[in-house]
N, C-alpha and C positions, 0 to 999 in steps of 0.2 A: 575533508575535500579539500583537493590540492586547485591553488589559484599559478595559471602559468604565471611565469615573469612576467607578462604585460600586469598583470591584478584579475582576466580572463577569468570566470569560472573552467575551468575543466571539463568537462563532458563525461567524460570515462574512466573518472576518479571516484563517480558517484550512481555505483550500479542497481539501483532499486529499478525492477521492471514489476512488481505486481504490491498491489498492499492486501492486505486479508484482514478484512475487517471482524472480531471473537466478541460471539457474546455467548454468554452460560445462559440458558435457556430450559426451565421446568416442566415446559411445558411438550418444547419441541426435541424429540427423540434425537435425530440428524439432520443438519438444515445446508449444503453448501454451493450456492449458485452464484453465474459467475455477475456481475454488475454493470449497467452500461457507465458510460465515466461520466454520464452529469453523476447520478445516484453516487459515484464512488468518487467523486471530489468533492463533492455536498458535505460526505462520513469525514472521510479526509480533515475537509475545513474542518467541524466539532470537535473532532479527535482529537485534532494534533493538534503540537506547539511547538512552536517554531521563533526562532527571533525574527521581528517584523523587522528587515530593510529592504529600500532598492530592490539589492542582489540577492535576496534573497528569492521576492516573488517575480521577479524575473526566471530564474531559475524556477524554479515550477509551474510555471505560466508555460517556460517552452517546454515541460516533460511532460503535462498534464496527460496528454492524448497520447503520449509514446508506454503509461502505464495500461495495467492489467487489473482489474477492485471486483474484492469477489468479502459476499458475506459466509461466515459461518458460524450458524447456532446450533448447539450444541447441547446435550444431556450428558454425553457418555463420553469421557475426557477419550478413552481410545480410541475412538471413533472420531473426535475430533485429533489426534496426532496422528493417526496413519491417515488420514484426507493430506493434515497441512503438510507431511513426511511425501507424499505422494506429490502434491504442487510442486515445492521446493525440486522433487527427482527429475522433473523434467524439461530442465535444462542442457 
């Protein structure tokens, strides 16, 4: 992450647009669904670790509604990899 000369965060250097929460599941063959932002943020906070400073919290809360969130449950690796590839190719 880049800081501007005055110490402010440069949002252009933080190109996150989407989060994909991936989980192996022996019951579900394949399931990819777009999550609502509240569910996505809940999963992000449960699964992610980051330094907890006021600066990182401000960045996080500024960006939360700009991101998309997906939940991918899979049994077959090839299907999961194909779905992830397609998600990243849409840019």
